[in-house]
N, C-alpha and C positions, 0 to 999 in steps of 0.2 A: 447744476447740483440742486437737489430738492431739500427743502428745509421745512420746519414746522411752524404752525401758528397756533394762536390761543384756542384751546379746546372748548371755550364757551360758544364760539360761533364760527371758527374757521380752522383750517389745517394747512399742510405741507409748506406753503410759502405764500402768504397772502398779502400782497402789497397793494392790491388793486380793488377796491370794493365798489364804489359807485363809479370810480373810474379814474384813479390816478396811479401812475407807477413812477418810481424814482430809481434811476440806475446810476451807479458810481463806479469808476474804474479803480481797482485796488492795486497798490504797489506801483511805482512809477510816478509820473507827475502830471499836473494839469496844464501842460504847456499850451498856450494859445487859447485857453478857456478860463476866464476869470471867475465864472460862476462855479460853485462847488459841485453842482450837479445839473443834469438836463432833465426836463420834464417830457414824459411820453404820454400821449393820449390816443384813444381809438380814432380811426378815421371816420367812424359813424357814431359818434357819442350820442347817447340818449340819457335822459334824466332817470336817475335811480337805477342804472344798470350795475353800479358798484364795480366798475372796471378797476382792477387792482386788489380785489378780494384775495386772490392768490397769485403768486408769481413763481417761476422756476426758470433757471438759466443753465444752459449747457452748450459749450463749444460755439459760442456766438449766436445761439438761438435762444430766444426768450418767449416764454408762454405766460400769458396774462389771463386770469379768469375774470369773467363778468357774470357772476352767478344769478343776477337778476335781469339779464337781458330778456327782452320781450319779443324778439323776432319770431320765435316759434311758439308763442303763448306767454302769458303773464309769468314772469320769473322762471321761464324754461332754462335760461342760462346759455352761455357760450364761452369759448376760449379763443383768444387771439394769438396767432403765431407771428413773431417778429424776428427779423434777421439783422445782425450787426452790419453796418456799412461804415465807410469812412466818415460819413456825416451824422452817424447816430443809428439808433434802431429804427428800421423801416418795417411797416406792417406787410406781411407776406400773405396771410390768409386768415379766415375766420372759420372756426370749427363748431358745428352744431350736430347733436345726435340725430340720426336719421329717423328715430322713433320718438323724438322729443315730446314731452308732455308739459303742460303748465305746472309750475311749482317744482320741477325737477331740481332747479338750481345747479345745473351743470357748470362747473368751474369754481364751485365752492372750494375745491382743492385741485391742484394740478401739479404735475411733475414731468420733466423731460429728461431723457437719457439717450444720446445718439439720435436714431431715427424714430424713436417711439415716445409717445406722450400718453400718460395715464391721467384720467380726469374723473373726479368724483361728482356724483349727483345724488347726495344722500337724502334728499327730501322727495324723491320720486314716489308717487302713489300709483302703482300698477295693479297687480292682482291683490296686493295688500297695501294698507295705508302706511305711508312713510317707510316702505321697504328699502328704498334706496337703489342706486345703480352705479356702475363704474364702467369706463370704456378705455380702450387703448386705440389711439389714432396714429396713423403713419405720418411722420413729419413731411415726407416728400410726396406721397401720393394721396394723402387724406383718407386712406383706408380706415375702416372702423371695425373693432371687435368688441362686442359686449361681453364683459366678464360675468361668468355664471356663479351665482351664490347658491350653494346646495342647501343652505339653511334659511332660505328666503321666508320671511314672515313679517307681520305688522311691526312697526316701530323698530325696525332693524337698523336703519340709518347706515346701510351698506354704502361705502364711499365717503364716509366722514373724513377719513384721512387716506392719502395715497403716497406711494413712493415707487421709484423705479430705478434700476441700475442694470445696464446690459440686458440680459435675457430674463431678468427676474422683476416682477411687478408685485407690489404689496398694497393691500387694501384693508382698511380698518372698518369694523362694524361695531359700533358702540353698544347697541342693543341693551337698553336698561332692564330688560327682563332676565339678563344673564350677566356674567362678569364682563362680557364683550369678547370679540374674536378678531384675529388678524389672519387674513387669507393670503397665501403665497401662490402666485401664478408663474408659469414658465412659458417662454416663447417656443412655438412649434410643438408643444405638447398637445396631442390630439389632432395633429395635422399641420402641414407647413403653413406658416402665417397665423396659426391659431395661438391664443394664449389660454392654456388649460390649467385647471386647478392642480397644484402640486401638494399643498399641505395647509391644514387649518391649525393655527396656533392659539392656545388658551393658556392662561397663567396656571401654574401648578397649585396655587393656593387662592384662586380667585373667588370672589363673592359677588352676589347680585348687585348690579349697579356700580361696579368698580370703575366703569368707563375705560376698561382695557382696550386699547386701539384708538383712543382719541387723538393720538399723535404717533407717527411712525417715521423712521429714518433708516436708510441702509447705506453701508459702505463696505464693499467687498464681502467678506463672510460674517459681517457683524450687522445685526438688526436691533435697533432700540425701539421700545414700545412704551408710550406713556399711559399711566393708569391713575389719573388725578384724584379719584374718589376712594382709593384704598384707605382702610381704617386701621391698619396694623398698629400705628403709633399715635392714634388719635383720629377722631372723626374727620375724614376728608383731608388728611395730611398729604396723601398721595404717594406714588412710587413710580419707578421706571424699571422695566425688565430688559435684560440683555440676552439675546439669543445669538448663537453662533452656528454656522453651517459646517457640518462635518465632511469628511472625505467622500461620503456617499451622497451628499447633497441634502441631507436631512437637517432641519433647523432644530437645535436643542437649547432649552433654557439654561443659561449659565449662572445668572446672578440677578438678584433684585436689589435695587439701590434706593436710598432715601437721601434727602438733603439734611445736612447736619443741624440746620437752624430753623427748619420749617415748623410751623405751628398748625393747630387744628384749623381746618378749612382752607389752607393755603393752596392745595391742589397741585403739589409737586408732580410734574409729568405732563402738564398742560401742553407743553411744547418740547420737542426734541430735535436735535440735529447731530450727525456723526460724520467724522472724517478720519479714516485710519484708526489710530489708537486713542482718539480723543472724542468725547461726545459732550454736548452741552444740553442742559435742561432748563427751560423757562418756567418761572413760577410767578405769573403776573398778579396773582392775588395775595402774595406774601406781603408782610409788613416789614419793609427794609428798615435798618437802623436809621432813625431820624427822618424816615419818610412817611410814616403813617399808613393807614389802611389802604390796601391794594396799590401800594407804591411799587412793589414787585422786586424780584431779584432773579439771578440765574446761577447755576452750579456747573462747574466743569469737572469731568471725570477722566482719568487717564488709566490705561491698562498698565498694570505693574505685575509682571509674570502672568499668571492666569486669572488675576483678579482685577476689578475696576475700582479705583480708589478716588475719592473726592480730592481734587487738587486746588480748587479755588471757588470762592463765593463772590460773584460779580454783582456790584450794585452801581447804579448810575450816579454820576456827579450831580444830578438834579432829579430828586425823587419826591415830589410833593404827593399828597394824598390823591389816589386814583390814577396815577401815571400809567400803571400797568406795564412796567418794565419787565420784559420777558414775553410780551404779547406774541412775538415771533422771534425765532433764533435761526442763525445760520453759521456754519463754520467751514473754512477752507484753510488748511495748513495752520499757519500761525496767526490767523485773523478770525475773529468772531464778530458778527454783526447781530445786534439785539434791537428789536423794535419795541417802542412803547407808545401805543396809539393815544394815550391820555396825557402825554407830555404837555406841560404848560410853559410858556415863555416866562422868564423872570419878571418880577415887578418892575415897572408899574403895569406892564401889558397884561400878563396872566391869561392870555388867550390860549385855549387848548388847541394845539396844532398837531401833536404827534411828532415823533422823532425816531432816528436810528442812531445808536451809539456804537462806535467801533472800539474793540479791545484787541490788543496785540500781545503776543507772547515774546518775552525777552529771550533772545537767542542764547544768552549766557546763563541766566539764572533759571529760565523756564517759567518764570512767573508771568501772570497775566495782568496787564494794566490798561486803564482807559486811554484812548488815543484821540478820538475826535467825535463830535456830536453833530449830526446833520438834522436840520429842521427848517421849516419855512419861516420867512419873515414877511411882514407886510400884508398878510391875509387876515381878514376879519373873522373868519370862522374856521372850524377845524376840518382839515382834510382827512384826519385819522391816519396820518402818515406813520408807517411802521406796522400797519395791520398785517403785512406780510413782508418777508425779506428773503433774499437769496444771494449766494456768493458763488462765482465761478470765474476762473481765468483772470483774476485780478480785477473783477468788476463786481459791484453790488447793485442790486435792484431792490427797491422797496415800493410797496403799494400804498396808496391813500384813497380808498374807495369812496370817500365823501368829499372829494374836491368839487368845488362849485364853479360854474361859468363865471359868475361875479360874486366872489365870497363876501362882498360888503352889502349885498342885497339878499333878500329872502327868496332865493331862486333854488330850484331843485338841484341836487348834486349829480355829477356825471362820473367822477372818479378819475384817477391818473396814477402814474408811477414816476419815480425818479431813478436816474442812473448816474454813477460817478465812481471816483476812486476812494476806497475806504482808507487808503494811506496816502493822501495827497502830499506831494513834495514840490511845490511850485518854485522853490529856489534852486532846484536841480535843473538849470537851464540847458545843460548839454545832455540830459537824460541818461546819465550813467549810474544812477542810484546813489550818487555821492555829491553832497554840496561841498565844493572845494575851490581850488585855485582857478580852474578854468571858468567857473561860474562867476568868481570875483572879477576876473579879467573882462568877462562879457559885460558886466554892469558898468565898470569904469570906462570901458572902451566905447560904450554907446551913450555916455552921459548926455542928458539934455532931452529936448523934445524928440519923441520917436514913436510914431504911430505903428502899432502892431509888432513892436520889437519883442522878441522872447525875453529880453532882459527887463522888460517893463512888468515886473512881477505883480504889482498891484493894479495894473490895467488902467492907468490914468493918462496914457499917451505921453508919459514923461519919465525917463529913467533918472532917478533922483536918490537922495539919501535914504528914503524909505525902502527902496529896492535893495540898496547896499546893506541896510540893516537886516533885511530879510535873509540875505545870504550869510552875513556874519552870525546871526542868531541861530541859523539852521546848520551851521558848519558841521560836517561829519556825515555819517550814514543817513540815508533817507529812512523814514519809518518802514518797518517790516522788511528791511534789507540789511545786508552787511557789505554794501557796495564799495566802501572806501578802501578797504585793504590797507596798503602801505601809503596811502595819500598823505601829503604833508598836513600837519596841524596848522592852525592859524598862527600860533606862536612861531612855528618853524618858518612859515612864509615870511613873517616880519623879519626874523633873524637873517634869513637868506637874502633878503633885500637890503640888509644893512640899516634897518629902521629900528631905532630905540622906541620904547613905549611913549616917550615924550614926543618923538617925531610922529608916531602914529596918531597920537591924540591931536597934534596940531593939524594934521591933514583931515582928520575926522571933523574937527570943529569947523574948518574951512568949508568942507563939503556939506555940512549941515546948516551953517549959519551965514555963509558968505553970499555975496550977490551971485547971480547966475554966471556972470563972467568969471568971478573968483572960484566958484565951484568947478566950472569946466577946466580952469587952469590947474587946480589942485588935483582933479581926477586925472588930468593928462600927466602931471608929474608923478602921481602914484603909479600909474601904469608904467612909466619909464623906470621907476625904481623896481617894480615887481619883475620887469623884463630884464633887469640887471644891465641896463645900457644907458645910464644917465651920464651927461645931460642930454645926449642926442642918440636916438635909436635909428638904425638904418631903415627899419620897416614901419616906423611910426612917425607921424608928423611932429615937427617941433612944437613945443608948448607955446602959447601966445605970450606968456609973461615969465618973469623970473621964478626960480625955485622958491616955493614958500618956506622951505626949511633953511634957506640961505646957505646951502652947502656948495652951490655952484654959481 
């Protein structure tokens, strides 16, 4: 799925600039991997390639832009294609334009859908200075189609933003000499395998330098376009336009939306992402409440009847000055990922590292709330994590284009990305989207030293009270799911085992503060009680010592 990034310097989904990408699996759990995310690097990293400037994920295939790759000339750019494997994302190929020119910055934006990848090179200077370019590459055969811009001219920046879904590709041309344009291309138009121009979209009320097309996103018959320099409600407050495709395939402007709390110069529309009847707009230059200048915020819109209505204003739990929350945005179902490349760790560190924050929609109330924040620790300099972000199939990937080989030394950056689960649920040991009775049994049944045990939730090679607390505190549905259904509550489990609260407290105190031998004995007796076969269970070993509750 393709998402948007900050219109100041990047688009669609930019997580990889000099070269880092982060991917995280959404929904489900992080069984067997105690790290919150994996790091992904190019197989041929080079300084200042800015791998991770853009990222896009679809069906187990990941595309990462390295817009300053020098293989075909200084800053000619490239994109990397990676495939998901049981051991993580593995690089499949590297794509470079056949007519690459220095300064193209291919990979500034990228987007994949099925077997097609659209890539922007907005800084190309060919017949005209900074006319820009865009290409569609075949995922499987590496074929290449250069998209034709009928309005080619200087300072066009064609390819500043890109999106693709199925047989429709979208390219933005921000062109400061006009309001900007968005060009729609269709597969097999003008010949089999070709991508031909279908329609040129312009805002109905556009003005010069509105930057219409700085961000684009498509889902089904809905297309959202960012225009951050719109002045309708104040200089540079910004706007977003919603287009819908009619039965004859024509895109028609339906609505122009604004953020309820944006101020002059905020640039609403710098980032956009859409999925079904919900879209999100990033405003990284906004001054969030309590956050200061450029702390950033995001807005969520829902379709209600034939209109799009603002449903939520999202702000980070940590928004110091310059965080840029909303640098990149992505949405899939009931999960939103928002990057902010300027995130700083809390005092005393205050190192600028970048981050991605996950928001989830409550399945009952429909309200959005913050769920989890992913950032780096232990690095001395900023990787600009969150420059780009993408979500698909329960995985998120984020780019950090300024990752350094040795971030504690003054060395050039290479960039990277991270991957992981936006809704981690490590206490769900049996992976049924519910933390409950069977997970509790797993912990107490494996109590003690245990290398590589799935019940070792905190990964210290010892199943202990810490792991037990993780299960008890997480009891119920995993985040982003409703997996428990009619599963017993913790109180019901205690009651069915014939344990009073005083009994439970006695066992908990023993398992937290007793000697190792006492802990193991108490865990054994708890298991017998839970299995409802005390004092002796046919399928369980007898406990080494007497019942700590003195009932038997």
